[in-house]
NUTORMAR-961857 format. One record per residue: z, x, y of N, C-alpha, C in turn. Coordinates in nm, 3 decimals. Layout:
[[Z; X; Y]; [Z; X; Y]; [Z; X; Y]]
...
This chain:
[[1.451; 1.838; -1.578]; [1.452; 1.884; -1.717]; [1.500; 2.028; -1.726]]
[[1.455; 2.115; -1.631]; [1.497; 2.255; -1.633]; [1.647; 2.266; -1.614]]
[[1.704; 2.182; -1.527]; [1.849; 2.186; -1.504]; [1.924; 2.144; -1.631]]
[[1.867; 2.050; -1.707]; [1.929; 2.007; -1.831]; [1.931; 2.121; -1.933]]
[[1.820; 2.195; -1.944]; [1.815; 2.309; -2.035]; [1.912; 2.418; -1.992]]
[[1.921; 2.442; -1.861]; [2.014; 2.544; -1.813]; [2.158; 2.503; -1.841]]
[[2.189; 2.376; -1.824]; [2.324; 2.328; -1.854]; [2.355; 2.347; -2.003]]
[[2.259; 2.316; -2.090]; [2.279; 2.335; -2.234]; [2.303; 2.482; -2.267]]
[[2.228; 2.570; -2.199]; [2.244; 2.713; -2.225]; [2.381; 2.763; -2.180]]
[[2.424; 2.720; -2.061]; [2.557; 2.758; -2.013]; [2.667; 2.703; -2.102]]
[[2.648; 2.581; -2.150]; [2.747; 2.521; -2.240]; [2.757; 2.599; -2.370]]
[[2.642; 2.649; -2.418]; [2.643; 2.728; -2.541]; [2.723; 2.857; -2.523]]
[[2.717; 2.917; -2.404]; [2.788; 3.041; -2.380]; [2.936; 3.018; -2.350]]
[[2.967; 2.915; -2.271]; [3.106; 2.893; -2.231]; [3.183; 2.804; -2.329]]
[[3.112; 2.714; -2.394]; [3.180; 2.619; -2.481]; [3.251; 2.508; -2.406]]
[[3.229; 2.499; -2.274]; [3.295; 2.398; -2.191]; [3.190; 2.327; -2.106]]
[[3.155; 2.204; -2.138]; [3.049; 2.133; -2.065]; [3.080; 2.113; -1.917]]
[[3.207; 2.077; -1.885]; [3.240; 2.053; -1.744]; [3.235; 2.182; -1.663]]
[[3.286; 2.290; -1.720]; [3.277; 2.419; -1.652]; [3.132; 2.460; -1.631]]
[[3.049; 2.435; -1.729]; [2.906; 2.468; -1.717]; [2.840; 2.387; -1.608]]
[[2.878; 2.260; -1.598]; [2.823; 2.176; -1.493]; [2.862; 2.228; -1.355]]
[[2.990; 2.267; -1.340]; [3.034; 2.323; -1.213]; [2.962; 2.452; -1.178]]
[[2.945; 2.540; -1.276]; [2.873; 2.665; -1.253]; [2.728; 2.639; -1.215]]
[[2.667; 2.538; -1.278]; [2.529; 2.505; -1.247]; [2.514; 2.456; -1.104]]
[[2.605; 2.368; -1.060]; [2.599; 2.316; -0.924]; [2.620; 2.427; -0.821]]
[[2.718; 2.513; -0.847]; [2.742; 2.625; -0.755]; [2.623; 2.718; -0.751]]
[[2.566; 2.746; -0.868]; [2.450; 2.834; -0.873]; [2.331; 2.779; -0.799]]
[[2.305; 2.649; -0.813]; [2.194; 2.587; -0.741]; [2.216; 2.591; -0.591]]
[[2.341; 2.567; -0.549]; [2.369; 2.571; -0.405]; [2.351; 2.712; -0.349]]
[[2.403; 2.814; -0.422]; [2.387; 2.952; -0.377]; [2.240; 2.991; -0.371]]
[[2.163; 2.950; -0.472]; [2.021; 2.980; -0.472]; [1.951; 2.916; -0.352]]
[[1.990; 2.792; -0.321]; [1.930; 2.724; -0.206]; [1.966; 2.794; -0.076]]
[[2.091; 2.843; -0.065]; [2.134; 2.909; 0.059]; [2.053; 3.035; 0.086]]
[[2.015; 3.106; -0.021]; [1.943; 3.233; -0.004]; [1.792; 3.217; -0.013]]
[[1.744; 3.094; -0.036]; [1.599; 3.075; -0.047]; [1.552; 2.967; 0.050]]
[[1.534; 2.845; 0.002]; [1.468; 2.740; 0.081]; [1.561; 2.672; 0.180]]
[[1.692; 2.669; 0.152]; [1.791; 2.609; 0.240]; [1.759; 2.462; 0.272]]
[[1.729; 2.386; 0.166]; [1.703; 2.243; 0.183]; [1.832; 2.163; 0.183]]
[[1.933; 2.210; 0.111]; [2.059; 2.137; 0.105]; [2.138; 2.160; 0.233]]
[[2.212; 2.059; 0.277]; [2.291; 2.075; 0.399]; [2.402; 2.177; 0.380]]
[[2.435; 2.246; 0.488]; [2.542; 2.346; 0.484]; [2.678; 2.276; 0.483]]
[[2.761; 2.298; 0.382]; [2.893; 2.233; 0.381]; [2.978; 2.273; 0.500]]
[[2.967; 2.399; 0.544]; [3.047; 2.443; 0.658]; [3.008; 2.367; 0.783]]
[[2.878; 2.350; 0.805]; [2.833; 2.277; 0.924]; [2.874; 2.131; 0.915]]
[[2.858; 2.071; 0.795]; [2.897; 1.931; 0.778]; [3.046; 1.913; 0.801]]
[[3.126; 2.005; 0.749]; [3.271; 1.995; 0.766]; [3.309; 2.011; 0.912]]
[[3.243; 2.104; 0.982]; [3.272; 2.123; 1.124]; [3.241; 1.999; 1.206]]
[[3.128; 1.936; 1.178]; [3.093; 1.814; 1.251]; [3.187; 1.700; 1.216]]
[[3.228; 1.690; 1.090]; [3.320; 1.584; 1.049]; [3.455; 1.601; 1.119]]
[[3.504; 1.725; 1.126]; [3.632; 1.751; 1.193]; [3.622; 1.722; 1.342]]
[[3.509; 1.762; 1.403]; [3.492; 1.737; 1.546]; [3.482; 1.588; 1.574]]
[[3.415; 1.513; 1.486]; [3.408; 1.368; 1.505]; [3.547; 1.306; 1.501]]
[[3.630; 1.353; 1.408]; [3.767; 1.301; 1.401]; [3.846; 1.333; 1.527]]
[[3.831; 1.453; 1.579]; [3.901; 1.490; 1.702]; [3.857; 1.402; 1.819]]
[[3.726; 1.380; 1.830]; [3.675; 1.298; 1.941]; [3.720; 1.154; 1.929]]
[[3.724; 1.100; 1.809]; [3.770; 0.963; 1.790]; [3.916; 0.949; 1.832]]
[[3.996; 1.049; 1.799]; [4.137; 1.044; 1.841]; [4.150; 1.056; 1.992]]
[[4.065; 1.137; 2.054]; [4.068; 1.150; 2.199]; [4.033; 1.019; 2.267]]
[[3.935; 0.947; 2.210]; [3.893; 0.820; 2.269]; [4.001; 0.714; 2.248]]
[[4.068; 0.717; 2.134]; [4.178; 0.623; 2.112]; [4.291; 0.647; 2.213]]
[[4.314; 0.773; 2.244]; [4.419; 0.805; 2.342]; [4.377; 0.772; 2.484]]
[[4.247; 0.785; 2.513]; [4.196; 0.758; 2.647]; [4.055; 0.701; 2.634]]
[[4.046; 0.568; 2.635]; [3.917; 0.505; 2.613]; [3.819; 0.529; 2.729]]
[[3.866; 0.583; 2.839]; [3.780; 0.610; 2.954]; [3.729; 0.755; 2.956]]
[[3.751; 0.828; 2.848]; [3.704; 0.967; 2.839]; [3.554; 0.963; 2.808]]
[[3.473; 0.962; 2.914]; [3.328; 0.946; 2.897]; [3.263; 1.069; 2.834]]
[[3.319; 1.186; 2.860]; [3.263; 1.307; 2.800]; [3.279; 1.304; 2.648]]
[[3.397; 1.262; 2.601]; [3.419; 1.252; 2.456]; [3.328; 1.146; 2.395]]
[[3.308; 1.036; 2.465]; [3.217; 0.931; 2.416]; [3.075; 0.985; 2.400]]
[[3.028; 1.062; 2.499]; [2.891; 1.115; 2.493]; [2.875; 1.213; 2.377]]
[[2.973; 1.300; 2.359]; [2.964; 1.399; 2.251]; [2.969; 1.332; 2.115]]
[[3.059; 1.234; 2.099]; [3.069; 1.163; 1.972]; [2.942; 1.082; 1.944]]
[[2.886; 1.022; 2.048]; [2.762; 0.946; 2.030]; [2.649; 1.036; 1.981]]
[[2.642; 1.157; 2.035]; [2.537; 1.250; 1.990]; [2.556; 1.288; 1.844]]
[[2.680; 1.307; 1.801]; [2.706; 1.336; 1.660]; [2.669; 1.217; 1.573]]
[[2.698; 1.097; 1.618]; [2.663; 0.978; 1.540]; [2.512; 0.959; 1.532]]
[[2.441; 0.989; 1.640]; [2.295; 0.981; 1.636]; [2.240; 1.078; 1.532]]
[[2.298; 1.198; 1.525]; [2.256; 1.294; 1.424]; [2.278; 1.246; 1.283]]
[[2.374; 1.156; 1.264]; [2.401; 1.097; 1.132]; [2.326; 0.967; 1.109]]
[[2.246; 0.925; 1.207]; [2.170; 0.802; 1.193]; [2.247; 0.676; 1.226]]
[[2.364; 0.689; 1.288]; [2.446; 0.572; 1.325]; [2.407; 0.528; 1.467]]
[[2.285; 0.477; 1.479]; [2.230; 0.448; 1.612]; [2.301; 0.331; 1.680]]
[[2.325; 0.224; 1.608]; [2.390; 0.108; 1.670]; [2.531; 0.142; 1.717]]
[[2.605; 0.217; 1.635]; [2.741; 0.257; 1.672]; [2.738; 0.348; 1.795]]
[[2.640; 0.439; 1.800]; [2.628; 0.529; 1.915]; [2.594; 0.452; 2.042]]
[[2.508; 0.350; 2.030]; [2.473; 0.269; 2.148]; [2.596; 0.196; 2.201]]
[[2.675; 0.138; 2.111]; [2.796; 0.069; 2.154]; [2.896; 0.164; 2.218]]
[[2.899; 0.288; 2.172]; [2.992; 0.386; 2.227]; [2.949; 0.433; 2.366]]
[[2.818; 0.444; 2.388]; [2.767; 0.498; 2.514]; [2.748; 0.393; 2.623]]
[[2.738; 0.268; 2.585]; [2.711; 0.163; 2.684]; [2.816; 0.160; 2.796]]
[[2.946; 0.176; 2.767]; [3.044; 0.179; 2.877]; [3.022; 0.294; 2.974]]
[[2.968; 0.405; 2.927]; [2.939; 0.517; 3.017]; [2.835; 0.478; 3.120]]
[[2.729; 0.410; 3.075]; [2.625; 0.367; 3.167]; [2.679; 0.263; 3.265]]
[[2.761; 0.172; 3.215]; [2.820; 0.070; 3.303]; [2.915; 0.130; 3.405]]
[[2.975; 0.245; 3.369]; [3.068; 0.312; 3.462]; [2.996; 0.396; 3.566]]
[[2.863; 0.402; 3.558]; [2.786; 0.474; 3.659]; [2.725; 0.605; 3.615]]
[[2.738; 0.641; 3.487]; [2.675; 0.763; 3.438]; [2.525; 0.739; 3.419]]
[[2.447; 0.781; 3.515]; [2.301; 0.763; 3.508]; [2.231; 0.899; 3.508]]
[[2.298; 1.000; 3.453]; [2.237; 1.131; 3.441]; [2.138; 1.131; 3.326]]
[[2.055; 1.235; 3.318]; [1.949; 1.239; 3.219]; [2.004; 1.245; 3.077]]
[[2.117; 1.313; 3.058]; [2.174; 1.321; 2.923]; [2.216; 1.184; 2.871]]
[[2.285; 1.107; 2.955]; [2.330; 0.974; 2.913]; [2.212; 0.881; 2.889]]
[[2.116; 0.881; 2.980]; [1.998; 0.795; 2.963]; [1.921; 0.831; 2.837]]
[[1.908; 0.961; 2.811]; [1.835; 1.005; 2.692]; [1.907; 0.962; 2.564]]
[[2.036; 0.991; 2.554]; [2.111; 0.957; 2.433]; [2.115; 0.807; 2.409]]
[[2.137; 0.730; 2.515]; [2.143; 0.586; 2.498]; [2.005; 0.529; 2.464]]
[[1.900; 0.585; 2.524]; [1.765; 0.541; 2.489]; [1.732; 0.567; 2.343]]
[[1.768; 0.687; 2.293]; [1.745; 0.719; 2.152]; [1.827; 0.626; 2.062]]
[[1.951; 0.599; 2.102]; [2.037; 0.511; 2.022]; [1.979; 0.370; 2.013]]
[[1.931; 0.318; 2.127]; [1.871; 0.184; 2.126]; [1.745; 0.180; 2.042]]
[[1.658; 0.281; 2.057]; [1.536; 0.283; 1.978]; [1.568; 0.292; 1.829]]
[[1.663; 0.378; 1.793]; [1.700; 0.391; 1.653]; [1.760; 0.265; 1.596]]
[[1.829; 0.188; 1.682]; [1.891; 0.063; 1.637]; [1.792; -0.053; 1.636]]
[[1.667; -0.028; 1.677]; [1.566; -0.133; 1.676]; [1.554; -0.211; 1.805]]
[[1.631; -0.176; 1.907]; [1.621; -0.243; 2.037]; [1.520; -0.166; 2.123]]
[[1.393; -0.192; 2.093]; [1.284; -0.109; 2.145]; [1.272; -0.118; 2.296]]
[[1.277; -0.238; 2.352]; [1.255; -0.254; 2.496]; [1.359; -0.177; 2.576]]
[[1.488; -0.191; 2.540]; [1.593; -0.120; 2.613]; [1.580; 0.031; 2.596]]
[[1.546; 0.074; 2.475]; [1.534; 0.216; 2.449]; [1.419; 0.280; 2.527]]
[[1.304; 0.213; 2.527]; [1.188; 0.267; 2.599]; [1.216; 0.273; 2.749]]
[[1.282; 0.171; 2.803]; [1.314; 0.168; 2.945]; [1.406; 0.285; 2.983]]
[[1.507; 0.310; 2.901]; [1.600; 0.418; 2.932]; [1.533; 0.556; 2.920]]
[[1.445; 0.572; 2.822]; [1.374; 0.699; 2.809]; [1.278; 0.720; 2.926]]
[[1.218; 0.612; 2.975]; [1.134; 0.622; 3.095]; [1.215; 0.670; 3.214]]
[[1.335; 0.616; 3.229]; [1.421; 0.658; 3.340]; [1.465; 0.804; 3.325]]
[[1.492; 0.844; 3.201]; [1.530; 0.983; 3.177]; [1.414; 1.077; 3.209]]
[[1.292; 1.036; 3.174]; [1.174; 1.120; 3.202]; [1.150; 1.134; 3.352]]
[[1.184; 1.030; 3.429]; [1.169; 1.039; 3.574]; [1.262; 1.146; 3.633]]
[[1.381; 1.158; 3.574]; [1.476; 1.258; 3.622]; [1.439; 1.399; 3.578]]
[[1.391; 1.412; 3.454]; [1.355; 1.545; 3.401]; [1.254; 1.524; 3.290]]
[[1.126; 1.538; 3.324]; [1.020; 1.510; 3.227]; [1.023; 1.609; 3.111]]
[[1.064; 1.733; 3.138]; [1.066; 1.838; 3.035]; [1.208; 1.859; 2.981]]
[[1.288; 1.752; 2.978]; [1.426; 1.761; 2.933]; [1.432; 1.817; 2.791]]
[[1.512; 1.922; 2.773]; [1.530; 1.989; 2.644]; [1.396; 2.025; 2.580]]
[[1.307; 2.077; 2.659]; [1.176; 2.124; 2.612]; [1.098; 2.015; 2.537]]
[[1.091; 1.898; 2.600]; [1.010; 1.790; 2.543]; [1.082; 1.698; 2.447]]
[[1.217; 1.700; 2.448]; [1.292; 1.618; 2.353]; [1.266; 1.469; 2.371]]
[[1.237; 1.427; 2.494]; [1.211; 1.284; 2.517]; [1.087; 1.240; 2.441]]
[[0.979; 1.318; 2.451]; [0.857; 1.285; 2.378]; [0.877; 1.293; 2.228]]
[[0.952; 1.393; 2.182]; [0.976; 1.407; 2.038]; [1.049; 1.286; 1.982]]
[[1.160; 1.247; 2.046]; [1.237; 1.134; 1.995]; [1.162; 1.003; 2.011]]
[[1.089; 0.990; 2.120]; [1.011; 0.867; 2.139]; [0.907; 0.855; 2.028]]
[[0.836; 0.965; 1.999]; [0.736; 0.961; 1.893]; [0.797; 0.941; 1.756]]
[[0.909; 1.011; 1.728]; [0.975; 0.999; 1.598]; [1.021; 0.855; 1.572]]
[[1.084; 0.794; 1.673]; [1.141; 0.661; 1.652]; [1.035; 0.552; 1.658]]
[[0.927; 0.572; 1.733]; [0.816; 0.478; 1.725]; [0.756; 0.480; 1.585]]
[[0.744; 0.599; 1.530]; [0.692; 0.611; 1.393]; [0.787; 0.543; 1.295]]
[[0.917; 0.561; 1.315]; [1.017; 0.498; 1.229]; [1.012; 0.346; 1.239]]
[[0.984; 0.294; 1.357]; [0.979; 0.149; 1.378]; [0.844; 0.088; 1.345]]
[[0.752; 0.168; 1.291]; [0.624; 0.115; 1.247]; [0.514; 0.119; 1.351]]
[[0.539; 0.178; 1.467]; [0.436; 0.187; 1.572]; [0.370; 0.324; 1.565]]
[[0.286; 0.345; 1.464]; [0.224; 0.475; 1.444]; [0.128; 0.511; 1.557]]
[[0.048; 0.415; 1.601]; [-0.047; 0.443; 1.708]; [0.025; 0.477; 1.838]]
[[0.136; 0.408; 1.864]; [0.213; 0.438; 1.985]; [0.284; 0.572; 1.977]]
[[0.303; 0.624; 1.856]; [0.372; 0.752; 1.840]; [0.279; 0.871; 1.865]]
[[0.148; 0.849; 1.859]; [0.054; 0.960; 1.869]; [0.062; 1.030; 2.005]]
[[0.058; 0.953; 2.114]; [0.052; 1.012; 2.248]; [0.175; 1.097; 2.280]]
[[0.298; 1.047; 2.263]; [0.413; 1.133; 2.293]; [0.422; 1.256; 2.203]]
[[0.383; 1.242; 2.077]; [0.388; 1.358; 1.987]; [0.281; 1.460; 2.026]]
[[0.166; 1.415; 2.072]; [0.064; 1.509; 2.120]; [0.115; 1.585; 2.242]]
[[0.182; 1.515; 2.332]; [0.240; 1.583; 2.449]; [0.345; 1.684; 2.407]]
[[0.425; 1.647; 2.308]; [0.530; 1.738; 2.262]; [0.471; 1.864; 2.200]]
[[0.367; 1.848; 2.118]; [0.304; 1.963; 2.055]; [0.243; 2.056; 2.159]]
[[0.186; 1.999; 2.265]; [0.128; 2.081; 2.371]; [0.235; 2.155; 2.451]]
[[0.349; 2.091; 2.470]; [0.454; 2.155; 2.549]; [0.536; 2.255; 2.469]]
[[0.551; 2.232; 2.338]; [0.625; 2.326; 2.252]; [0.529; 2.378; 2.146]]
[[0.463; 2.487; 2.178]; [0.347; 2.532; 2.101]; [0.381; 2.566; 1.956]]
[[0.496; 2.624; 1.931]; [0.525; 2.672; 1.797]; [0.592; 2.571; 1.706]]
[[0.602; 2.446; 1.746]; [0.676; 2.348; 1.667]; [0.603; 2.311; 1.538]]
[[0.674; 2.318; 1.427]; [0.621; 2.272; 1.299]; [0.657; 2.125; 1.280]]
[[0.778; 2.089; 1.318]; [0.823; 1.950; 1.306]; [0.732; 1.855; 1.383]]
[[0.701; 1.891; 1.509]; [0.616; 1.805; 1.590]; [0.479; 1.785; 1.528]]
[[0.422; 1.889; 1.470]; [0.290; 1.878; 1.408]; [0.293; 1.793; 1.282]]
[[0.400; 1.807; 1.204]; [0.411; 1.724; 1.083]; [0.426; 1.577; 1.120]]
[[0.510; 1.547; 1.220]; [0.526; 1.409; 1.264]; [0.395; 1.354; 1.323]]
[[0.325; 1.437; 1.398]; [0.196; 1.393; 1.454]; [0.095; 1.369; 1.343]]
[[0.096; 1.452; 1.240]; [0.006; 1.430; 1.126]; [0.036; 1.297; 1.057]]
[[0.164; 1.263; 1.045]; [0.199; 1.133; 0.985]; [0.150; 1.018; 1.072]]
[[0.169; 1.032; 1.204]; [0.124; 0.925; 1.293]; [-0.027; 0.909; 1.287]]
[[-0.100; 1.020; 1.285]; [-0.246; 1.013; 1.276]; [-0.290; 0.953; 1.143]]
[[-0.222; 0.992; 1.037]; [-0.258; 0.941; 0.904]; [-0.238; 0.791; 0.896]]
[[-0.125; 0.742; 0.950]; [-0.097; 0.598; 0.946]; [-0.182; 0.520; 1.045]]
[[-0.245; 0.591; 1.139]; [-0.335; 0.525; 1.234]; [-0.479; 0.524; 1.184]]
[[-0.501; 0.574; 1.063]; [-0.635; 0.574; 1.006]; [-0.718; 0.695; 1.043]]
[[-0.656; 0.798; 1.100]; [-0.728; 0.918; 1.141]; [-0.696; 1.030; 1.042]]
[[-0.749; 1.012; 0.919]; [-0.712; 1.100; 0.808]; [-0.755; 1.244; 0.831]]
[[-0.878; 1.264; 0.879]; [-0.930; 1.400; 0.897]; [-0.846; 1.477; 1.000]]
[[-0.811; 1.412; 1.110]; [-0.729; 1.478; 1.211]; [-0.589; 1.507; 1.157]]
[[-0.538; 1.417; 1.074]; [-0.406; 1.438; 1.015]; [-0.407; 1.561; 0.924]]
[[-0.513; 1.577; 0.845]; [-0.524; 1.693; 0.756]; [-0.529; 1.823; 0.836]]
[[-0.606; 1.824; 0.945]; [-0.613; 1.943; 1.030]; [-0.478; 1.974; 1.093]]
[[-0.406; 1.871; 1.133]; [-0.275; 1.892; 1.194]; [-0.175; 1.948; 1.093]]
[[-0.182; 1.904; 0.968]; [-0.095; 1.961; 0.865]; [-0.127; 2.108; 0.841]]
[[-0.255; 2.140; 0.842]; [-0.294; 2.281; 0.829]; [-0.241; 2.364; 0.946]]
[[-0.249; 2.309; 1.066]; [-0.195; 2.380; 1.183]; [-0.044; 2.400; 1.171]]
[[0.024; 2.299; 1.118]; [0.169; 2.310; 1.100]; [0.203; 2.425; 1.006]]
[[0.128; 2.436; 0.896]; [0.155; 2.544; 0.802]; [0.123; 2.681; 0.863]]
[[0.016; 2.690; 0.939]; [-0.020; 2.817; 1.004]; [0.088; 2.859; 1.104]]
[[0.140; 2.763; 1.179]; [0.248; 2.794; 1.273]; [0.372; 2.844; 1.200]]
[[0.400; 2.783; 1.087]; [0.517; 2.823; 1.009]; [0.501; 2.966; 0.956]]
[[0.384; 2.997; 0.903]; [0.361; 3.129; 0.844]; [0.371; 3.239; 0.950]]
[[0.322; 3.212; 1.070]; [0.320; 3.314; 1.175]; [0.448; 3.316; 1.259]]
[[0.541; 3.226; 1.234]; [0.663; 3.217; 1.315]; [0.762; 3.327; 1.278]]
[[0.853; 3.363; 1.369]; [0.959; 3.459; 1.335]; [1.049; 3.405; 1.224]]
[[1.123; 3.494; 1.161]; [1.203; 3.455; 1.045]; [1.306; 3.348; 1.079]]
[[1.373; 3.359; 1.193]; [1.477; 3.261; 1.227]; [1.417; 3.123; 1.245]]
[[1.293; 3.116; 1.299]; [1.230; 2.986; 1.316]; [1.182; 2.931; 1.183]]
[[1.133; 3.017; 1.095]; [1.092; 2.970; 0.963]; [1.210; 2.912; 0.887]]
[[1.326; 2.976; 0.900]; [1.445; 2.923; 0.832]; [1.480; 2.784; 0.884]]
[[1.464; 2.763; 1.014]; [1.500; 2.635; 1.074]; [1.399; 2.526; 1.040]]
[[1.272; 2.560; 1.025]; [1.167; 2.460; 1.008]; [1.104; 2.463; 0.869]]
[[1.173; 2.527; 0.774]; [1.116; 2.538; 0.639]; [1.095; 2.401; 0.576]]
[[1.191; 2.312; 0.595]; [1.178; 2.179; 0.535]; [1.054; 2.106; 0.588]]
[[1.029; 2.119; 0.719]; [0.912; 2.053; 0.776]; [0.783; 2.119; 0.728]]
[[0.785; 2.250; 0.710]; [0.666; 2.319; 0.660]; [0.634; 2.274; 0.518]]
[[0.737; 2.255; 0.436]; [0.712; 2.210; 0.299]; [0.664; 2.065; 0.296]]
[[0.699; 1.989; 0.397]; [0.645; 1.853; 0.405]; [0.497; 1.858; 0.443]]
[[0.458; 1.963; 0.516]; [0.316; 1.979; 0.546]; [0.238; 2.021; 0.424]]
[[0.300; 2.098; 0.336]; [0.237; 2.144; 0.212]; [0.327; 2.110; 0.094]]
[[0.332; 1.985; 0.051]; [0.423; 1.947; -0.059]; [0.392; 2.019; -0.188]]
[[0.270; 2.070; -0.203]; [0.234; 2.138; -0.327]; [0.314; 2.266; -0.347]]
[[0.360; 2.328; -0.237]; [0.434; 2.453; -0.249]; [0.565; 2.435; -0.324]]
[[0.655; 2.346; -0.283]; [0.780; 2.331; -0.359]; [0.756; 2.282; -0.500]]
[[0.654; 2.197; -0.521]; [0.624; 2.151; -0.657]; [0.580; 2.267; -0.745]]
[[0.504; 2.361; -0.686]; [0.462; 2.480; -0.761]; [0.583; 2.564; -0.800]]
[[0.675; 2.581; -0.705]; [0.795; 2.659; -0.734]; [0.879; 2.592; -0.842]]
[[0.889; 2.461; -0.836]; [0.965; 2.389; -0.939]; [0.900; 2.407; -1.076]]
[[0.765; 2.399; -1.079]; [0.694; 2.416; -1.206]; [0.715; 2.556; -1.262]]
[[0.710; 2.658; -1.174]; [0.733; 2.795; -1.218]; [0.876; 2.813; -1.270]]
[[0.971; 2.752; -1.200]; [1.110; 2.761; -1.245]; [1.129; 2.694; -1.380]]
[[1.060; 2.580; -1.400]; [1.069; 2.509; -1.527]; [1.013; 2.594; -1.640]]
[[0.898; 2.659; -1.614]; [0.839; 2.746; -1.716]; [0.932; 2.862; -1.748]]
[[0.990; 2.923; -1.642]; [1.081; 3.035; -1.664]; [1.203; 2.993; -1.744]]
[[1.258; 2.876; -1.712]; [1.376; 2.828; -1.785]; [1.341; 2.799; -1.931]]
[[1.224; 2.742; -1.954]; [1.183; 2.711; -2.091]; [1.165; 2.838; -2.172]]
[[1.099; 2.939; -2.112]; [1.080; 3.065; -2.182]; [1.214; 3.132; -2.210]]
[[1.305; 3.126; -2.111]; [1.437; 3.185; -2.133]; [1.512; 3.116; -2.246]]
[[1.501; 2.983; -2.251]; [1.568; 2.908; -2.356]; [1.510; 2.944; -2.493]]
[[1.376; 2.955; -2.500]; [1.312; 2.992; -2.625]; [1.352; 3.133; -2.668]]
[[1.365; 3.223; -2.570]; [1.406; 3.360; -2.601]; [1.547; 3.363; -2.658]]
[[1.635; 3.282; -2.599]; [1.773; 3.279; -2.649]; [1.778; 3.226; -2.792]]
[[1.689; 3.135; -2.825]; [1.688; 3.079; -2.961]; [1.646; 3.183; -3.064]]
[[1.567; 3.282; -3.021]; [1.515; 3.382; -3.114]; [1.594; 3.512; -3.110]]
[[1.708; 3.513; -3.043]; [1.794; 3.630; -3.045]; [1.851; 3.648; -3.186]]
[[1.898; 3.770; -3.221]; [1.957; 3.792; -3.355]; [2.065; 3.691; -3.386]]
[[2.074; 3.658; -3.512]; [2.167; 3.553; -3.555]; [2.311; 3.588; -3.521]]
[[2.344; 3.717; -3.525]; [2.482; 3.758; -3.499]; [2.523; 3.730; -3.357]]
[[2.429; 3.749; -3.259]; [2.462; 3.722; -3.120]; [2.483; 3.574; -3.097]]
[[2.401; 3.493; -3.160]; [2.415; 3.350; -3.145]; [2.547; 3.301; -3.199]]
[[2.590; 3.356; -3.315]; [2.715; 3.310; -3.374]; [2.836; 3.364; -3.302]]
[[2.818; 3.477; -3.232]; [2.932; 3.531; -3.157]; [2.975; 3.436; -3.047]]
[[2.881; 3.358; -2.997]; [2.912; 3.261; -2.893]; [3.009; 3.157; -2.946]]
[[2.992; 3.121; -3.071]; [3.073; 3.014; -3.128]; [3.192; 3.070; -3.208]]
[[3.216; 3.200; -3.198]; [3.333; 3.257; -3.264]; [3.315; 3.281; -3.412]]
[[3.189; 3.284; -3.462]; [3.165; 3.309; -3.605]; [3.113; 3.450; -3.622]]
[[3.129; 3.505; -3.739]; [3.082; 3.638; -3.770]; [2.960; 3.629; -3.859]]
[[2.869; 3.723; -3.838]; [2.749; 3.727; -3.921]; [2.785; 3.773; -4.061]]
[[2.715; 3.726; -4.163]; [2.743; 3.770; -4.299]; [2.712; 3.918; -4.316]]
[[2.794; 3.989; -4.396]; [2.775; 4.131; -4.418]; [2.652; 4.154; -4.503]]
[[2.570; 4.254; -4.470]; [2.452; 4.281; -4.553]; [2.489; 4.330; -4.692]]
[[2.617; 4.373; -4.709]; [2.660; 4.422; -4.842]; [2.727; 4.313; -4.923]]
[[2.733; 4.191; -4.867]; [2.804; 4.084; -4.938]; [2.737; 4.053; -5.070]]
[[2.605; 4.048; -5.068]; [2.533; 4.016; -5.192]; [2.560; 4.121; -5.299]]
[[2.560; 4.251; -5.259]; [2.583; 4.357; -5.356]; [2.725; 4.349; -5.412]]
[[2.824; 4.320; -5.319]; [2.962; 4.310; -5.366]; [2.978; 4.197; -5.464]]
[[2.910; 4.083; -5.435]; [2.919; 3.971; -5.528]; [2.863; 4.007; -5.664]]
[[2.752; 4.081; -5.665]; [2.690; 4.117; -5.793]; [2.781; 4.211; -5.872]]
[[2.848; 4.306; -5.799]; [2.939; 4.399; -5.867]; [3.059; 4.326; -5.925]]
[[3.108; 4.226; -5.852]; [3.221; 4.150; -5.900]; [3.187; 4.076; -6.027]]
[[3.061; 4.024; -6.031]; [3.022; 3.953; -6.151]; [3.013; 4.048; -6.268]]
């Protein structure tokens, strides 16, 4: 509703609804970049899209380029294309790539695609090679994807290990709180959400910027409060504009205010 009022206000000033809509979208994006940063960065998205295109062309030119396959599969996993990533990485494993990176990526791809048995087996093999791979990434992805596949109780143990190994994680605590909540452990889930918010508040600025979205998921009331305050501010601003002097309002539409001497001139003419 606040965005609708802001669009109406901009339209009143510019006289162009489409231009006002464009200004509103740009303004919201700029505000997000300098505040909560919930919207994805266009520059980052464009960079990943261009890199994906380059890797696809490299694979078309040389289908045996296993390094390009691994990098493209990781980008696809980031976009949620788990089945496609699994199909892309499977030839690497068949060709003898049994390093921890390949096993981890393929395990995540299988779990995300719903092939739980294959995914769990590959993650087990990756953990044997490097249990602390990427500072607990195996436990994080195992817990995240178990939770996604409906195995909340099975997600608790790996997420607990991840939280213990990466002390300052907000994401891990929020995911663990969800797993505990869906397992019927409401009190523990509430305490874990509180811990997630405390970690976020005490974290350095660069970490808060990276985990702000997860912190707001721990305390959904915070963004709702900000939205309510913004709505109140927009409403008050709109009401203020309505009560501005009549001459300023008409100047927007290209009209002139009536002269205060018009009535006297009319009387003299009569």
